N, C-alpha and C positions, 0 to 999 in steps of 0.2 A: 879154179877160183883165182889163182895168182894172175893168170892172163886177163880175166875179167876185171880184177882189181886194178891192174895196170891201165886198162881202158878207162875205168872211172877216174883214176888219178891223173891221167894225161889229157884226155879229151872229154871228160865228163860223161862217160857212157852211162846211160840210164834207160830211156825208152828203147834203145837198141837191144836191150836184153829180151824184149817181148818175143821176137821170133825164136830165140834160142830155147825158150821154155818148151816150145813144140818139139824140139829135138831132145832136150835133156831129160824130160819127164819119162818118155818111153825108154830111153837109154838107161836111166837109173833103175827103172823097174826090171828091165831085162838083166841087169847086173845084180839083182837081189835087194835093191833098196826100195824107196817109196817116192811118192809124188813130192813130198816136202823136200827130200834130198835133191830131186831133179830141178825144182824151182830154186832152191838155195844156191846151187852151184853158180848159175849165172847171176841171179838177182842179188843175193847176199854178197857174192864176190865183188860185183860192180859197185854195190852200195858201200862196202867197206872202203874201196878205193876212192869213191866219190867223197866220203866223209873225211878221209885222211889225205886228200889230194895234195900234190905238190906242184902241179902245173895246170889244174883244171881252169880253163878260161872263164867258165860260167859261174864259178864261185870265187876261187882265189883271185883271178884276174879282175873281175868286176868289183869285188869287195876292196881289194887293194887300191884300185883306181879311185874309188869313192873316198877311201880313207887317206888318200894322198900318200900312199906308201909305194916305194919303187916296185914296179911290176915284177912279180914272181921272185921277190926278195925273200930271204929267210928259208931258202930251199933246203938247206942241210937239215935243219930241225924238222921241217915238214916231212922230209923223207923218213926220218926216224919215226915220226908219228904214223906215217903210212905203213911202215913195217910192223909196228905194234898193233895197229887196228886190223890190218890184214891177217896177221898171225892169229889174233883172237877169233876172227871169223872162220878161218880155215880149221882151227882146232875145234871150235864149237860144232861145225858141220860134220867133221870127221868122226868125232866122238859119238854124235847122234847116229850117223850112218852106220857105224860099226854095231851099235846097239840094235838098230832096226834089222840089219842083216842077220844078226844072231837070233833075234826074236821078232819076226815080222808083225806079230799080233800087237806089239807095243806101239806101232805107228798110229798116230791119230787119224790117218786116212786109210787104215787097213782094209775096211770093207769096200770103199770106193776103188782102191787099187786092185783088189781082186777082180772086180768087173773090168777094169782097164786091161789087166793082163790077159783076160779071156779074149779080148778083141785085138791083141797084138799079132795074132796068127804066128806064133813062135815057130811052128813047123815049117813055114816058108823059108826062114833063115837057115834052117838045117839043110834044106835042099838047094840052097843058093850056090851056084857054080861060078860066079863071077859076073862082072858087068859087061853088057854088050856095048857096041858103039853108040847105040841110041840112048842107053842108060847114062853113059858118060856125057853125052850131049845135054841131056836133061839136067844132070848134076852141075855142069858148067853154066847152064842158063840160070839155074837157081843161085849159084855162086856169084854170077855177074850181077844179079839183082841185089844181093847183099852188099857187093862192092859199091854199087850206085847208092844204096841206102846210107852206108857209112860216109861216103864222099859228100852226099847232100847234107847230112846232119852236120858234118865238120865244116864244110866250106860255105854252105848257104843257109845254115841254121834251120833246116827242115824240122818239122814237128809232126804231130799226130796226123794231120790232114795229108801232108806230103808223103809220109811213111805209108799211109793207107793206099795212096795212089801207086807207090812202088810195088807194094804187095799185090795189088790188083793186076797190074801190067805183068809182073813176074809170073803170077799164077796162070794167066792166059798164054804167056810165052812158053811156059813149061808144057802146057797142054798141047800147044801146036808143035813144039819140037818133039814131044813124045808121040806125035801122030795119033792123038786121041780123037774120036769123033766129036763133032760139035755138041751133040746131045750129052755125051759123057762129061765134057768140060762144063757144060751148063749145070748138069745135075750135081757135079762136084762143087761148083761154086755156090749153088744154093744150099747144099749141105753144110759147107763151111760157114756161110753167112748165118745159117740157123744156129750153129753152135756158138757164134760170136754175138748174137743178139743180147744174151745175158750180160756179156762183158760190156757192150756198148751202153746198156741201161745203167749198170753200176758206175761206169765212168761218168755218165751224165749226172747221176745223183751226187757223186763226189764233187764234180765241178759246181753243182748248184749251191753247195754249202759255201764255196768260195765267192760266188756271185752275190749271195745274200750278205756275206761279211763285207765285201767291197762296196756294194751299193748302199749298204746300211751305214757306211762310214764308221764301223766299229773297230777295224784293225788298228787305225791310228790311235784311237782312245786306249785300246789294250796296250799298245806299245808305250805310250806316254806313262801309263800307270805302272807298267812293269819296269821301265827304265829308272823310275824313282826308287825302286827297291835296291838298286845297285849302289847307290850313294851311301857314304858313311861307314864303309867296311874297309878292312885291310885289302890292299891291291890284289892279293891272291884270291881272297874270298870274292872280291868284286868281279874278277875275271871268271870265276866259277859260276857266279850268279848271272853273268852275261850269257854263259853257256846255257843256263836254265831258261833265261828269257827267250833266247833264240829257239830253243826246243819247243816252248809253248807256242810261239808265233808261227813255227813251221806247220802246225796243224791248219792254220788259216791261209798261209802262203807257202805251199810246198815247192814252189819254183825257186831254185837256187839263186838265179840272177835277180828274180823278182824280190825275194826276201832281202838280198844284199842292197838293192836299190831303195827298199823301204826302211831298213833298219840302220844301215851303216852311216847315213847322214846324222843320225842321233847318237849311235854307239861310239863313233870315232871321236867326236869332241868330248863325249861323256868319259871316255877312257882317259883323256888328258886330265880331267878333273879328279879322277879317283886314283891316279898313279899307275894306270895300266897302259903299256905301250899299245900303239895302234896296231902293230903287228900281232900282238896277243889278242886284241879285240877281233881281228880278222879270223884268227884260229878258233876263237870261241864261237864265232858265227858259223865256221865250217862244221864244227862238231854238232852244234845245235841244229843246223840244217840237215846234215848228212845222216846221223844216227837214227833219228826218228822217221826218216823217209822209209825205213824198212818195215814200219808198222802202222803208220797213220792211214786211216781209211779215206782221207781227202786227197791222197795222191793217186792220180790216174794210172801211173805206171804200176804202183803197188796193187791196186785193185785189178788192173788188167792182167798182170802175170798170175795172180792168184786164181782168177776166173779161168784163164787158159789152162792152168795146172789142175783145175778142179778141186781147189782147196778153199773151204769156207774161211772167211776172214777171222772169225772167232777162234778157230782151231790154229790158224797161223799165228794169231796174236799170243795165244797161250804158249805156243812152241818157241817163239822168238823173244818173249818177254824176259827170260833169264839173260839172253845176249844183250838186250837193251840195258839191263841192270849192270852187266859187265862193262858195257860201253860208257855208262854214266860214271862209273868209278874210274875207268881208263881216261875219259875226257877230263875229269877233275884233276887227276894225277898229272896228266900231260900239260896242264895249264900252270903247274907250279914251277918247273925249270925256267920258263921264259922270264919270270920275275927275278929269280935268283941269278940268272945269267945276264940280265939286262938286255934281253933279246928284243931288237927293234928294227 
């Protein structure tokens, strides 16, 4: 989780967690945990780093640029925030994982996980005597695909469409390197596509909500109404209300850079009026955008990882809601020192 959090904090790791779900869910179940633990390790880990980021160019960089704050300034306090947010995420998942390992029936996905375990073919791992040269070639081919994925996202801003193309080409390359017959490659591709149809439909429905909000011109109206709530309070309370406003707006605009472009032109000058530094306004945006990404159903990444992990959204929401409450308190507390220290 610490490594995934670093990814979120440094280069905005988000949709890159999707393929790791396919690895960590079976791994978690083989270790005696459940699907929620397998999803939480990459997804909550990266989400915590994303929310408490100190170098994320898609949130910190964009928001500071719009707010006319020196790029990546305030690094030391943001690093403290990252440590606190990441520690809370790790502690929450570890406590839950220990509870589930001691009593598997307490898992919200216990019944589904039992079916998954039966298909893991555990006996094969017991007979495993080591990788052949061909096995190593297949693994290296897959690793090369992941390197291309990370490079494309960081260097060229690839998103869902480009990532899907990388997965398609990697899958075909792995089949060829593994010397599988064309018929087996085709059948495997169709089987995988069938499993992902539900994911695609859920992502499409999540995006549809955003299209309606954008084309109906209701997001700007909501932003204008909520920004007026911030005025007239003590600067500390105002910064915490900014955090709340950004959290509400994240439901409609789950894109970090998109929300920064929409809200910071209003929140930055508003912070000057209410006595909040622009650096603090950026931090409030970070928290509001990042924490709720772990639960909102309008996020394509959230719905994608849950569908791949076989976890219904309502069960995930019930599981992560206490952590969201913890993050609400942490966010409000972390917005107090900037005012006391004159952080700018």
